[in-house]
Each structure stands twice: as structure tokens, then as C-alpha cells.
C-alpha positions as CSV (number, residue, x, y, z in Angstrom):
1,X,25.5,16.5,54.3
2,X,27.2,19.8,54.8
3,X,25.2,21.3,51.9
4,X,22.0,20.1,53.5
5,X,22.9,21.7,56.9
6,X,23.9,24.9,55.2
7,X,20.6,25.0,53.3
8,X,18.6,24.4,56.5
9,X,20.6,27.2,58.3
10,X,19.9,29.6,55.5
11,X,16.2,28.7,55.5
12,X,16.0,29.3,59.2
13,X,17.8,32.7,59.0
14,X,15.7,33.7,56.0
15,X,12.4,32.7,57.8
16,X,13.6,34.5,61.0
17,X,14.3,37.7,59.0
18,X,10.9,37.5,57.3
19,X,9.2,37.1,60.7
20,X,11.1,40.1,62.2
21,X,10.4,42.3,59.2
22,X,6.7,41.3,59.2
23,X,6.2,41.8,62.9
24,X,3.5,44.3,63.8
25,X,4.5,47.6,65.3
26,X,4.1,47.4,69.1
27,X,2.4,50.7,70.1
28,X,1.8,51.2,73.8
29,X,-1.2,53.5,74.2
30,X,-2.9,55.1,77.1
31,X,-6.2,53.5,78.0
32,X,-8.4,56.4,76.8
33,X,-7.1,56.0,73.3
34,X,-8.4,52.4,72.9
35,X,-11.4,53.1,70.6
36,X,-9.7,55.8,68.5
37,X,-6.6,53.5,68.2
38,X,-8.6,50.7,66.6
39,X,-9.7,53.1,63.9
40,X,-6.2,54.5,63.5
41,X,-4.6,51.1,63.2
42,X,-7.1,50.0,60.6
43,X,-6.7,53.1,58.5
44,X,-2.9,53.0,58.8
45,X,-2.8,49.3,57.7
46,X,-5.1,50.2,54.7
47,X,-2.7,52.9,53.6
48,X,0.7,51.3,54.3
49,X,0.1,47.6,54.7
50,X,1.8,47.8,58.1
51,X,0.1,46.1,61.0
52,X,0.0,47.8,64.4
53,X,-0.6,46.1,67.7
54,X,-1.9,48.1,70.6
55,X,-1.0,47.5,74.2
56,X,-3.2,49.5,76.5
57,X,-2.8,50.7,80.1
58,X,-2.2,53.7,82.3
59,X,0.5,56.1,81.3
60,X,2.5,55.5,84.5
61,X,2.3,51.7,84.2
62,X,3.4,51.8,80.5
63,X,6.3,54.1,81.3
64,X,7.5,51.7,84.1
65,X,7.3,48.8,81.7
66,X,9.4,50.6,79.1
67,X,12.0,51.4,81.9
68,X,12.0,47.7,82.7
69,X,12.8,46.7,79.1
70,X,9.4,46.2,77.5
71,X,9.9,46.0,73.7
72,X,7.5,48.7,72.6
73,X,8.1,50.8,69.5
74,X,5.9,53.9,70.1
75,X,4.3,55.3,73.2
76,X,1.0,57.3,73.0
77,X,0.7,58.9,76.4
78,X,-2.0,61.0,78.1
79,X,0.6,63.5,79.4
80,X,3.9,65.0,78.3
81,X,5.9,64.3,81.5
82,X,6.2,60.6,81.3
83,X,7.4,60.5,77.6
84,X,9.7,63.4,78.3
85,X,11.3,61.4,81.2
86,X,11.8,58.5,78.9
87,X,13.5,60.8,76.4
88,X,15.8,62.2,79.1
89,X,16.7,58.6,80.2
90,X,17.6,57.7,76.6
91,X,14.6,55.3,76.2
92,X,12.9,57.4,73.7
93,X,14.6,58.9,70.6
94,X,12.3,61.8,70.1
95,X,10.9,64.5,72.4
96,X,7.2,64.1,73.0
97,X,4.9,65.8,70.5
98,X,1.2,66.6,71.3
99,X,-1.1,64.6,69.1
100,X,-4.3,65.6,70.9
101,X,-5.8,67.1,74.0
102,X,-8.1,64.9,76.1
103,X,-11.5,66.0,77.4
104,X,-12.7,65.0,80.9
105,X,-16.3,63.9,81.3
106,X,-18.6,62.6,84.1
107,X,-20.4,59.4,83.2
108,X,-23.1,57.5,85.0
109,X,-25.6,54.7,84.4
110,X,-27.8,55.8,87.3
111,X,-30.7,58.4,87.3
112,X,-28.5,61.2,88.6
113,X,-29.0,64.9,87.6
114,X,-25.8,65.9,85.7
115,X,-27.1,69.5,85.2
116,X,-25.0,70.8,88.1
117,X,-21.9,69.0,86.7
118,X,-19.2,68.5,89.4
119,X,-21.2,70.1,92.2
120,X,-23.7,67.2,92.2
121,X,-21.0,64.8,93.4
122,X,-21.4,66.3,96.9
123,X,-25.1,65.2,97.0
124,X,-26.1,62.6,99.6
125,X,-27.5,60.3,96.8
126,X,-24.0,59.9,95.4
127,X,-22.1,57.3,97.4
128,X,-19.1,56.3,95.3
129,X,-17.2,58.3,92.7
130,X,-14.6,56.6,90.5
131,X,-11.5,58.2,89.1
132,X,-8.3,57.0,87.5
133,X,-5.3,56.7,89.9
134,X,-3.8,60.2,89.8
135,X,-0.3,58.7,90.3
136,X,-0.7,56.8,87.0
137,X,-3.1,58.8,84.8
138,X,-3.6,62.4,83.8
139,X,-7.3,62.0,83.8
140,X,-7.1,61.2,87.5
141,X,-5.1,64.4,88.2
142,X,-7.6,66.4,86.1
143,X,-10.5,65.0,88.2
144,X,-8.8,66.0,91.4
145,X,-8.2,69.4,90.1
146,X,-11.8,69.8,89.0
147,X,-13.0,68.8,92.5
148,X,-10.5,71.2,94.1
149,X,-11.7,74.1,91.9
150,X,-15.3,73.3,92.8
151,X,-14.5,73.4,96.5
152,X,-15.4,69.7,96.9
153,X,-12.1,68.1,97.9
154,X,-13.2,67.6,101.5
155,X,-16.7,66.4,100.6
156,X,-16.0,64.1,97.7
157,X,-12.5,62.7,98.3
158,X,-13.9,60.2,101.0
159,X,-16.3,58.9,98.3
160,X,-13.5,58.2,95.7
161,X,-12.5,54.8,94.5
162,X,-9.5,54.5,92.2
163,X,-9.1,52.6,89.0
164,X,-5.7,51.8,87.4
165,X,-6.9,53.6,84.2
166,X,-10.1,55.2,82.8
167,X,-10.9,51.8,81.3
168,X,-11.2,50.4,84.9
169,X,-13.1,53.4,86.0
170,X,-15.7,52.7,83.3
171,X,-15.9,49.1,84.5
172,X,-16.6,50.3,88.0
173,X,-19.5,52.5,86.7
174,X,-20.8,49.8,84.4
175,X,-20.9,47.2,87.2
176,X,-22.5,49.5,89.7
177,X,-19.5,49.6,92.0
178,X,-19.4,53.3,91.5
179,X,-22.4,55.6,91.1
180,X,-20.6,57.9,88.7
181,X,-17.0,58.6,87.6
182,X,-14.6,60.7,85.6
183,X,-13.7,59.2,82.3
184,X,-12.5,60.4,78.9
185,X,-14.8,61.7,76.2
186,X,-13.2,59.4,73.8
187,X,-14.8,56.5,75.7
188,X,-18.3,57.7,75.9
189,X,-18.7,58.8,72.3
190,X,-17.5,55.5,70.9
191,X,-20.1,53.5,69.0
192,X,-19.7,50.6,71.4
193,X,-20.9,52.9,74.2
194,X,-23.9,54.2,72.4
195,X,-27.0,54.3,74.6
196,X,-25.1,53.3,77.7
197,X,-25.8,55.7,80.5
198,X,-25.4,59.5,80.2
199,X,-22.4,61.9,80.3
200,X,-21.5,65.5,80.5
201,X,-18.2,67.3,79.8
202,X,-16.5,68.8,82.9
203,X,-16.3,72.6,82.3
204,X,-13.2,73.7,80.5
205,X,-10.9,75.7,82.7
206,X,-11.8,73.6,85.8
207,X,-8.8,71.4,85.2
208,X,-5.4,71.7,83.5
209,X,-5.3,70.9,79.8
210,X,-4.7,67.2,79.2
211,X,-1.9,67.4,76.6
212,X,-1.3,63.9,75.2
213,X,2.2,63.2,73.8
214,X,3.7,60.6,71.5
215,X,7.3,59.5,71.3
216,X,9.4,57.0,69.3
217,X,10.9,54.5,71.7
218,X,14.5,53.3,71.5
219,X,13.3,49.7,70.6
220,X,11.3,50.9,67.7
221,X,14.1,53.1,66.3
222,X,16.5,50.2,66.5
223,X,14.3,47.4,65.0
224,X,11.7,49.0,62.7
225,X,12.7,52.6,62.1
226,X,11.1,52.9,58.7
227,X,7.8,51.5,59.8
228,X,7.8,53.6,63.0
229,X,8.6,56.8,61.0
230,X,5.6,56.1,58.7
231,X,3.3,55.6,61.6
232,X,4.5,58.8,63.3
233,X,3.9,60.8,60.1
234,X,0.4,59.2,59.7
235,X,-0.7,60.3,63.2
236,X,-0.6,64.0,62.0
237,X,-2.3,63.5,58.6
238,X,-5.8,64.8,58.0
239,X,-7.2,61.3,58.1
240,X,-5.8,60.6,61.5
241,X,-6.8,64.0,62.9
242,X,-10.3,63.4,61.7
243,X,-10.4,60.1,63.7
244,X,-9.1,61.9,66.8
245,X,-11.9,64.6,66.4
246,X,-14.5,61.8,65.9
247,X,-13.6,60.5,69.4
248,X,-13.9,63.9,71.0
249,X,-10.3,64.9,71.3
250,X,-9.3,68.6,70.8
251,X,-6.6,68.9,68.2
252,X,-3.4,70.9,68.8
């Protein structure tokens, strides 16, 4: 009887270890990286055999989840401030490193003239303009900066509606809740978005550069360090950089 119990215990422990070792990497990623991430995860698995699971949201929300104990292994942010704060708090084991620079664009599904870029947002035929919550996402901050530099803060701010992330902003535009909005270039150039509406990049220099940083989180370092290290190395390989370029990011 004792030998049977011992065998069962060993089998349970062995199965548990296999499950832990085979668990996919949990990568918390900013919403704008969704389409690029799918390609990155597929290419990484093909090269390494390691599965990666993406959890998407706004940078501010993900950072709060990590602070509250969310078991994420890697954090792909849309800024440097949030991952740096996690590093300072001991919740990340590496300082943030820029993996790409985001590009802000205007996107609409209505017959609006985008030729004047941000200036057209003040027109009377534009009723609602969607942006990501600037308290949670760098793309929202960039949008406000672009409006400020165009002298449109007073005119356009009353028209703004706020999404939790650029994914929700796109949903507002797609559903007609907003006439137009500020989203990421990585969204509008994705194959799934082909032929949907029209977009135009917001002029460079009208907003601060969107430096997007990545960090290894404490949970990942403690549970799957080898796999996390391979993924971090992969993000800066020519194949990964080509994927980022494909989705409209500017490389560091």
C-alpha cells in the first residue's frame, strides 16, 4: 500500500513539473502590439518550440496588474516610464530596453478629408474624436500633444471620447461611436484591417517619440528564466525586427 501511495505521489509531482515546465510564457503586451505580437509568437515558437501567450491591455492597466501580483513573465510597454517604475519597485529584473518606436495615425471610416491631418479635427462635420486614455496609454498622451501643437486643444478637447486603449479606440471608430480617432500605425497596416476606412500618419515632431520598452518581470525570472531569456534575445533578432517594421514601427 505504501509503495502504491509513493508511486502516486511521484506521478503527481512529475506531472506537475512537466506542466510547469511546459507552461507558455505569459507576455503582457500593450494593445498596439496585438497584431505584431501574433506574428512574433508564431515565429518564436517555430524557432524555439516555446509557446508564448499574449495578454493585452493598456500600459497603465498592465503595470497596475503586475503591482497587484499578476503572474506575467515579460512586459512589452508603449512607454519607458511604467516598466522603469516596476524595475525600481523590484517587480522587474531588467531596466527597460526600447524594442520599437510607435507611430501615431488618424483613422476614420467616414468620408472625411484627411489631407489637412490634425487641423481637420476642428471642422464642424467632425463631432466625436476618440483617443486612448492619456493616463493609461502613451498614444493618448501623444494625441493630446499633437492637438496642443496644432493649437486645437480648446476646439477639439470637448469632442474627445476616451478608450482604455487604442484597441477600444478602434472599436469606437468601427462602430461609428466616433467619427475619427488616434490609433497606432501597427493596427491600420495589419492584414485584418485591409480595406477598412482610411488613415494618415500624424506629422513627426508634432508629438513626443513613443519609445516602447520591454522588461523581464520578477515572476518570469523566478519561474522560466531560460525561456524568458531566449524570448528577450529573439525580440532583437533580424527576424523579429522585420516583423516590427512590417507593422509600421520605427526601429531603435
